[in-house]
N, C-alpha and C positions, 0 to 999 in steps of 0.2 A: 490529232488536231485536223480540223477541216480548213481548207484554204478558202478564203473569200474570193468570189469572182471580182475581177477588176472591171470597173465601169468602162464603157467604150469611151475612147478619147474623142473629144469634139474637134472638128476641124474649124478653126477660127479663121475667117477671111482676113486677108491682109488689110491693114488700114489704108485708106486712100492716101496718096502722096499729098503732102501739105502744099497746096497751091498758093496759099496766102503769103508764105515767106518770101518768095521771089518778088511778088508784087510790092510788099512792104520795103524790101531792100532797094528795088528800082525807084520806088516813090521817094524814099529818103534820099537817095543819091541825086535824083533830079531836083528835089526840093532844096538840097544844100547847094547844088550847082546854080540853080535859079536865084537863090538868095545871095550867093557870092557875086554873081554877075550883076544883080540889081544894085548891090552896095558899091561895086566897082564903077558902074556907070554913073551912079549918083555922085560919088566922090570925084570922078573925073570931070563931070559936068560942073559941079560946084567949084572945082579948082580952076577950070578954064574961064568961067564966067565971073568969078569973084577975085581975080588977080591974086590967087594964093591965099586969100583970107578965108576963114571958116564960113560956111554957109549960114544963112539966117535960119532960125528954127522953122520947122515945117508947121504950117498953119493947121488949125483944127479942120477947116474945110477941105484941105488937101488930104489929110488923114482920113476923113470921112469918105471922100471919093475913092481913095485907094482901098479902103475897107470894103466898100460896095463892089468894086471891081474884083477883089479877091474872093468875096462871097459868090459872085456870079461865076467866077472861074471854078471854084470848088463844086458848085451845083452842076456845071457842065461836065466836070470830071466824074461826079457821082452818077450822072445820067448815062455814062458810058456802060455801066454795069447792068442797066435795065434791059430786059428782053425786048427785042424788036419785032416780035410776031403779033403785036397788037395788045398784048397783056402787059400790065405794069407790075 
């Protein structure tokens, strides 16, 4: 019997480290912290100004303004990942 030659083994480069995972974890932690802080400040303000009574429902106009501010903030955050050497 003749032996078959073994093919040369390929050297596979190591996969680059996953740089997205820490970004997602930090973003999730900051988002949760910001959400909790926002809820706490809203509840504290409503309690102080309404003498312990529940706050009035948030108006549609206020929700619209908050939504636009949140969208602007998200756009600014996404622009942080853009290259700054003149190319987009």
